[in-house]
C-alpha positions as CSV (number, residue, x, y, z in Angstrom):
1,M,160.0,151.3,103.1
2,K,161.4,148.0,104.3
3,T,159.3,148.3,107.5
4,S,156.1,148.7,105.7
5,A,156.9,145.8,103.4
6,A,157.6,143.6,106.4
7,V,154.3,144.7,108.1
8,A,152.4,144.0,104.8
9,A,154.1,140.5,104.6
10,L,153.2,139.8,108.3
11,S,149.7,140.9,107.7
12,L,149.3,138.6,104.7
13,F,150.8,135.7,106.7
14,A,148.4,136.4,109.5
15,C,145.4,136.6,107.1
16,A,146.5,133.3,105.5
17,L,146.7,131.6,109.0
18,L,143.2,132.9,109.8
19,A,141.9,131.5,106.6
20,L,143.1,128.0,107.3
21,P,140.4,125.7,108.6
22,A,140.5,125.2,112.4
23,Q,142.0,121.9,113.4
24,A,139.2,119.5,114.3
25,K,138.9,118.5,117.9
26,D,139.5,114.9,118.7
27,K,136.0,113.2,118.5
28,D,137.0,110.6,121.1
29,A,138.0,113.4,123.5
30,E,134.7,115.2,122.9
31,F,132.8,112.0,123.7
32,F,134.6,111.5,127.0
33,E,134.2,115.1,128.0
34,N,130.5,114.5,128.0
35,V,130.9,111.8,130.7
36,Q,132.1,114.5,133.1
37,G,129.7,115.2,135.9
38,Q,127.4,113.4,138.3
39,W,125.2,110.5,137.1
40,V,122.4,108.6,138.9
41,G,120.1,105.9,137.8
42,P,118.6,102.5,138.1
43,G,120.0,99.3,136.7
44,E,119.0,95.6,136.5
45,I,120.7,92.3,136.1
46,V,118.9,90.8,133.1
47,A,120.4,87.4,132.8
48,G,122.2,84.8,134.9
49,K,121.9,83.6,138.5
50,Y,120.9,87.0,139.8
51,K,118.4,87.9,137.0
52,G,115.8,90.4,138.1
53,T,118.1,92.1,140.7
54,K,117.5,95.8,140.6
55,F,120.1,98.4,141.8
56,T,120.7,102.1,141.8
57,C,124.1,103.7,141.0
58,T,125.5,107.1,141.8
59,L,128.6,107.8,139.8
60,E,131.0,110.7,139.2
61,G,132.4,111.0,135.6
62,S,135.8,112.6,135.0
63,T,138.4,112.8,132.3
64,P,142.2,112.6,132.8
65,A,144.2,115.7,132.0
66,A,147.0,113.8,130.2
67,A,145.1,111.2,128.1
68,T,141.9,110.6,126.2
69,G,139.6,108.5,128.3
70,M,137.4,108.6,131.4
71,T,136.7,107.4,134.9
72,L,133.2,106.6,136.3
73,D,133.6,106.2,140.0
74,G,131.0,105.8,142.8
75,N,128.7,103.1,144.1
76,C,125.7,101.0,143.3
77,R,123.2,100.0,146.0
78,V,121.0,96.9,146.2
79,G,118.6,97.4,149.2
80,I,120.9,98.2,152.2
81,F,124.0,96.8,150.5
82,N,126.4,99.3,148.9
83,Q,129.1,98.2,146.4
84,P,131.9,100.5,145.1
85,M,131.9,100.8,141.3
86,K,134.7,102.2,139.2
87,A,135.6,101.9,135.5
88,T,138.7,103.6,134.1
89,I,139.8,103.7,130.5
90,A,142.5,105.5,128.5
91,R,143.5,105.6,124.9
92,S,146.3,103.1,124.1
93,G,147.4,103.5,120.5
94,N,144.2,103.2,118.3
95,S,142.2,101.5,121.0
96,Y,141.5,101.7,124.8
97,K,142.7,99.8,127.9
98,G,141.6,100.0,131.5
99,T,139.9,98.3,134.4
100,F,136.5,97.7,135.8
101,L,136.8,97.6,139.6
102,D,140.3,96.3,140.4
103,G,140.8,94.5,137.1
104,S,140.9,90.7,136.4
105,A,143.7,90.3,138.9
106,G,141.2,91.2,141.6
107,K,137.4,90.9,141.6
108,G,136.9,93.0,138.4
109,L,137.4,92.9,134.7
110,D,140.1,94.1,132.3
111,I,139.2,96.5,129.5
112,T,141.2,95.2,126.6
113,G,140.2,97.3,123.7
114,G,137.5,99.5,122.3
115,N,136.4,102.4,120.1
116,V,134.2,105.4,120.1
117,S,131.7,105.9,117.3
118,G,129.4,108.9,117.3
119,N,127.4,108.8,120.6
120,R,128.7,105.5,121.9
121,V,131.8,103.7,123.1
122,V,132.1,99.9,122.9
123,L,134.8,98.3,125.1
124,A,136.0,94.7,125.1
125,I,136.0,93.2,128.6
126,N,137.8,90.1,129.9
127,R,138.2,88.1,133.1
128,R,139.9,84.7,132.7
129,Q,137.7,82.6,130.4
130,L,134.9,85.3,130.4
131,S,134.8,87.9,127.7
132,G,132.3,90.4,126.5
133,A,131.6,94.0,125.9
134,M,130.6,97.1,127.8
135,Q,128.7,99.8,125.8
136,A,128.0,103.3,127.0
137,K,125.6,105.3,124.7
138,F,124.4,108.9,125.1
139,N,120.8,109.3,124.3
140,N,121.4,113.1,124.7
141,D,123.7,115.3,126.8
142,N,122.0,114.3,130.1
143,S,121.1,110.6,129.5
144,M,123.4,107.6,129.1
145,N,122.6,103.9,128.9
146,V,125.3,101.3,129.9
147,T,125.0,97.7,128.9
148,I,127.4,94.9,129.9
149,S,127.2,91.7,127.8
150,V,129.1,88.4,127.9
151,H,130.0,85.9,125.2
152,L,128.1,82.6,125.6
153,E,129.0,80.2,122.8
154,D,128.6,82.2,119.6
155,Q,126.3,84.9,121.1
156,L,126.8,88.2,123.0
157,I,124.2,88.1,125.8
158,P,123.3,91.3,127.7
159,V,123.6,90.7,131.5
160,V,123.5,94.2,133.1
161,G,121.7,97.3,132.0
162,M,121.7,100.8,133.5
163,S,120.0,104.1,132.6
164,L,121.9,107.1,134.0
165,K,120.8,110.7,134.2
166,R,123.0,113.7,134.7
167,V,122.1,115.3,138.0
168,D,124.5,118.3,138.0
169,T,124.8,121.4,135.9
170,T,128.0,120.4,134.0
171,A,128.0,122.2,130.7
172,V,128.7,119.7,127.9
173,G,128.8,119.9,124.1
174,S,126.4,118.0,122.0
175,V,127.2,114.4,121.3
176,A,127.1,113.3,117.7
177,K,124.3,110.9,116.9
178,N,124.9,107.6,115.2
């Protein structure tokens, strides 16, 4: 009798667990999982000294196993010149930190904050007196736009734009639209 009562209690407990709503997956982690894969596309410098310069980037997107974030690593080409490109970010508290190229201590930028909202991430970037934002937005699972803007007086001015297309067969989940 005691055994059947224990089995019944365990069965009720198991049913109760199954009835609980599944824990929601971290929306930021879902966003960054969509970055995984190979991306290729054109870009252009749209303001400043090199305005009108067109380039093509080939990037590999990955996510770290131990943190919420991403790395886009590869190169961008202007004519016969090839420039390595790398952006790495990871969650730090309720925001994000990371580097573009080798960070502001080298020839790159520091990523000093940011957040994910729906189908886009907006990151604060900084290099000495220069500050701005880098935005990556998914148009769909296989298309992403990246814009880098800098503060000039009281305005945020776009200076670089890229349109990247996924060129591999990485299976991704749908990105929430905002």
